[in-house]
Backbone bond lengths (Angstrom), bond angles and torsions (degrees), N, CA, C in turn:
res aa  C-N    CA-C-N  psi(-1)  N-CA   C-N-CA  omega(-1)  CA-C   N-CA-C  phi
1 M - - - 1.425 - - 1.515 113.21 -
2 R 1.320 118.64 -35.00 1.472 121.83 -178.93 1.545 109.30 -67.24
3 G 1.304 120.33 -37.26 1.453 122.72 178.44 1.530 112.07 -62.99
4 T 1.344 115.62 -37.69 1.434 121.07 178.81 1.566 109.39 -67.67
5 L 1.274 117.39 -42.63 1.458 120.03 177.66 1.528 112.96 -64.08
6 C 1.318 115.37 -40.02 1.487 119.69 176.93 1.507 110.88 -62.12
7 G 1.314 117.61 -44.61 1.443 123.36 176.52 1.557 111.46 -60.29
8 L 1.325 115.53 -40.32 1.469 119.57 177.71 1.522 111.16 -65.83
9 D 1.335 116.12 -39.68 1.494 119.29 175.90 1.514 111.46 -60.27
10 W 1.312 118.67 -42.20 1.450 121.26 -178.55 1.567 109.83 -69.13
11 L 1.324 115.53 -38.97 1.456 119.76 176.52 1.558 110.56 -58.70
12 N 1.319 115.51 -46.57 1.482 118.17 -179.53 1.499 110.14 -65.91
13 F 1.311 119.77 -35.77 1.449 121.59 177.43 1.538 111.71 -61.24
14 F 1.342 115.10 -49.23 1.462 116.86 -176.16 1.507 111.98 -76.66
15 L 1.316 118.06 -26.03 1.497 120.95 173.57 1.498 110.95 -66.05
16 A 1.311 118.89 -40.26 1.462 122.00 178.54 1.557 108.91 -66.70
17 D 1.303 116.41 -38.14 1.463 119.42 177.56 1.524 111.33 -64.41
18 V 1.310 118.83 -42.38 1.478 122.72 -179.88 1.550 108.41 -67.48
19 Q 1.335 117.47 -43.07 1.467 118.34 179.58 1.514 113.33 -63.21
20 T 1.282 116.93 -37.07 1.449 122.23 177.57 1.550 111.19 -65.82
21 G 1.312 115.65 -44.24 1.481 119.09 178.92 1.486 112.26 -68.71
22 V 1.314 119.58 -42.44 1.456 121.82 178.12 1.521 111.35 -66.64
23 G 1.339 118.21 -36.22 1.446 119.03 178.20 1.530 112.08 -64.03
24 L 1.292 116.28 -37.63 1.467 119.52 177.45 1.510 111.64 -65.66
25 I 1.300 117.26 -46.82 1.444 121.65 177.47 1.540 112.06 -61.75
26 F 1.335 116.21 -42.14 1.466 121.42 176.99 1.532 110.98 -60.38
27 A 1.293 118.52 -43.98 1.419 123.95 -179.27 1.547 110.88 -62.62
28 I 1.316 116.93 -44.29 1.472 123.85 178.98 1.515 109.64 -64.54
29 Y 1.342 116.81 -42.04 1.446 121.49 178.20 1.501 111.15 -61.08
30 L 1.313 117.08 -47.87 1.492 121.20 178.54 1.519 111.54 -60.85
31 A 1.327 115.33 -45.25 1.475 119.59 -177.94 1.519 111.10 -62.19
32 R 1.319 116.66 -40.70 1.478 120.49 179.40 1.538 112.01 -68.55
33 N 1.285 116.91 -20.45 1.476 121.14 178.34 1.493 112.39 -97.72
34 G 1.299 120.60 21.84 1.436 125.84 169.69 1.539 116.87 92.20
35 W 1.312 116.51 7.26 1.467 119.13 176.97 1.516 109.84 -79.41
36 N 1.347 116.57 137.79 1.474 117.35 177.43 1.512 108.00 -85.73
37 E 1.334 114.79 177.57 1.445 120.82 -172.86 1.520 110.53 -63.10
38 Q 1.350 116.62 -37.96 1.481 117.31 -178.21 1.517 111.93 -65.01
39 L 1.360 118.36 -43.80 1.431 119.95 179.30 1.527 112.59 -67.87
40 V 1.322 116.83 -34.70 1.497 117.85 176.70 1.524 108.43 -65.86
41 G 1.325 118.98 -42.23 1.472 120.83 177.56 1.511 114.51 -61.99
42 I 1.354 114.73 -39.97 1.479 119.56 177.18 1.551 109.64 -64.06
43 A 1.325 117.51 -45.15 1.470 120.49 179.05 1.505 112.39 -60.67
44 M 1.340 116.29 -43.36 1.456 121.22 -179.98 1.555 109.54 -67.10
45 T 1.295 119.19 -39.21 1.443 123.44 179.03 1.543 111.14 -65.45
46 V 1.312 117.88 -46.44 1.392 123.21 178.33 1.554 111.10 -61.35
47 G 1.322 117.48 -40.31 1.456 119.94 175.14 1.505 112.44 -64.98
48 G 1.311 120.16 -40.02 1.453 122.38 177.75 1.522 112.24 -65.66
49 I 1.334 117.08 -42.19 1.454 121.96 179.72 1.543 109.65 -66.52
50 A 1.330 116.75 -42.92 1.444 120.48 177.62 1.550 110.79 -59.78
51 G 1.346 117.59 -39.73 1.435 121.37 176.12 1.494 113.29 -60.86
52 I 1.383 113.35 -42.44 1.486 116.53 178.39 1.508 114.03 -63.46
53 F 1.343 115.22 -40.07 1.489 118.56 -179.28 1.517 111.35 -74.02
54 A 1.314 118.58 -28.74 1.466 121.38 179.40 1.530 112.97 -79.37
55 Q 1.342 117.42 -20.56 1.451 120.09 -173.68 1.532 112.68 -64.08
56 A 1.311 118.28 -46.00 1.441 120.28 -176.66 1.537 111.82 -66.36
57 P 1.312 120.95 -48.37 1.486 118.14 176.65 1.509 113.01 -61.66
58 A 1.332 116.43 -39.42 1.475 118.41 179.63 1.544 110.98 -66.31
59 G 1.296 118.07 -38.58 1.444 121.63 174.52 1.519 114.07 -61.66
60 A 1.329 114.21 -43.14 1.465 121.16 177.81 1.535 110.56 -62.49
61 L 1.359 116.24 -40.72 1.462 119.53 177.22 1.510 111.47 -63.95
62 V 1.304 119.26 -44.94 1.448 122.32 -179.95 1.522 111.16 -65.62
63 D 1.342 116.50 -38.10 1.488 119.00 178.93 1.566 110.44 -66.08
64 R 1.282 117.78 -35.74 1.495 120.57 -176.23 1.511 111.88 -80.73
65 L 1.338 115.95 -26.85 1.490 120.42 -173.97 1.496 108.79 -80.45
66 H 1.356 113.40 133.68 1.452 118.72 -179.59 1.502 110.23 -90.38
67 A 1.327 117.57 -30.94 1.483 122.71 -178.98 1.550 109.89 -91.53
68 K 1.270 117.11 70.72 1.468 120.74 -174.71 1.536 110.73 -68.31
69 R 1.309 117.92 -32.40 1.450 119.13 177.87 1.527 110.94 -68.80
70 L 1.314 116.61 -31.98 1.485 119.60 174.66 1.506 110.99 -63.07
71 L 1.326 117.48 -41.53 1.465 123.28 177.22 1.547 109.35 -60.81
72 V 1.276 118.12 -46.42 1.486 121.58 -178.42 1.540 108.07 -64.23
73 G 1.319 117.23 -41.43 1.468 119.82 179.17 1.541 111.23 -64.66
74 A 1.346 115.61 -42.03 1.477 118.67 178.46 1.508 111.96 -65.19
75 L 1.297 116.99 -39.10 1.464 119.06 176.03 1.552 112.51 -66.41
76 A 1.290 116.11 -38.21 1.473 119.45 175.61 1.553 111.90 -61.74
77 V 1.330 116.00 -44.80 1.454 119.54 177.46 1.515 110.48 -63.36
78 H 1.316 116.96 -41.57 1.516 120.74 177.78 1.510 110.27 -61.98
79 A 1.278 118.28 -43.68 1.480 121.40 -178.18 1.565 108.70 -63.86
80 R 1.325 114.20 -44.11 1.466 117.56 -179.18 1.525 111.26 -65.55
81 A 1.321 117.18 -40.30 1.470 119.30 179.36 1.493 110.79 -69.06
82 T 1.326 117.75 -37.47 1.472 119.88 177.43 1.477 111.17 -63.24
83 R 1.334 116.71 -42.43 1.477 120.07 178.51 1.511 111.11 -63.49
84 G 1.310 115.20 -40.78 1.470 118.14 176.55 1.520 114.72 -60.78
85 L 1.349 113.40 -40.35 1.496 117.90 179.39 1.521 110.78 -69.32
86 S 1.326 116.11 -36.05 1.444 118.18 -176.79 1.546 112.39 -69.75
87 R 1.306 117.28 -24.42 1.498 120.37 173.95 1.507 110.31 -67.24
88 H 1.290 119.37 -28.56 1.457 122.25 -176.25 1.518 112.02 -98.98
89 A 1.299 118.87 -1.89 1.434 122.54 178.87 1.540 110.99 -71.84
90 S 1.296 115.12 144.07 1.492 118.46 179.94 1.469 113.87 -75.39
91 A 1.351 117.30 -27.80 1.491 122.16 178.90 1.476 111.64 -148.26
92 C 1.318 115.88 145.72 1.439 121.39 175.90 1.512 109.41 -72.02
93 P 1.370 119.95 140.24 1.459 120.20 -179.45 1.542 112.93 -53.32
94 A 1.321 117.01 -34.51 1.471 120.57 -179.71 1.511 110.83 -63.65
95 E 1.368 114.99 -36.67 1.489 118.79 178.35 1.506 111.79 -72.07
96 V 1.364 118.05 -28.60 1.423 118.81 179.92 1.534 112.68 -70.47
97 I 1.308 115.87 -38.08 1.472 121.19 -176.84 1.503 113.48 -95.24
98 S 1.333 120.54 1.72 1.443 120.50 -176.40 1.514 110.38 -71.89
99 P 1.301 118.48 147.32 1.453 121.25 -175.68 1.547 113.12 -71.38
């Protein structure tokens, strides 16, 4: 049990690092596309709140699911398909809704 908790601690550490880095890049991207500081702050806040609300149901799903590797594989396929679709999109969603 202790090894599992140690692994979870490291996962949380690196996840926070990734979220911080992505948030900075996202803020710069929005600012370069004409968003003012207020709109960038609102977008970042909404993203953080959405993450908080999604965390409990996602955790419950992972706890109930016995085939956790299948879930990881499905998410990897989904991420790859989404990236492939975004390469062929005519406009980024952030550009569509920018003021």
